[in-house]
C-alpha positions, 0 to 999 in steps of 0.5 A: 500500500505504501509503495503505491502511495509513494508512486502516486505522490511521485507522479503528482510531483512529476518525479517520473524517473523515481516513480518509474523505478518504484513501479518496476519494484511493484511489478516485480513483487510476487504479491502485486497480482494477488493483493488489491487496493481500492482506487477512486474512479469517479466522484463517489465511485471506487473500485478494487483492483490488483496492485499490478494493474494499478501500477500499469495504469500509472505507467501508461499515464506517465507514458502519455505525458511524455508522448510515448503512446505505444508504451501507454497503450501497452501499459493500459492493455497490461492493466486490463489483462490483469483486471478486465473491468478496471475503469481507469485504463479503459477510460485512458485508452478511450481518451487516446482514441478520441485525441488521435482518430488514426490511433491503431488498436491492438487488432491493427484496425484504425479507429474512426472518429465519431461524428 
């Protein structure tokens, strides 16, 4: 729990190298895909997800911040592979698709902009 809190604080402070190093630590933890954390996903909504999924989501958000869209997509999809109902990576991927209508999906099809 504390490592996840440190990761989120480091991200908020834009200490991305340290944040990324701690994400690596969390992903290497054998219990990160067994233990869960409660994350706020909306105004009054919360969701329990595995630490590993939460770490991948933060890595994806960081990657988007530095314009590494392929790493962001890979990270969000890794989070969804662990926790298919995890709202945040779904929203993050959807946002990527809206901002870049030519964004390529994992099945290699282009996403068409909605009119």
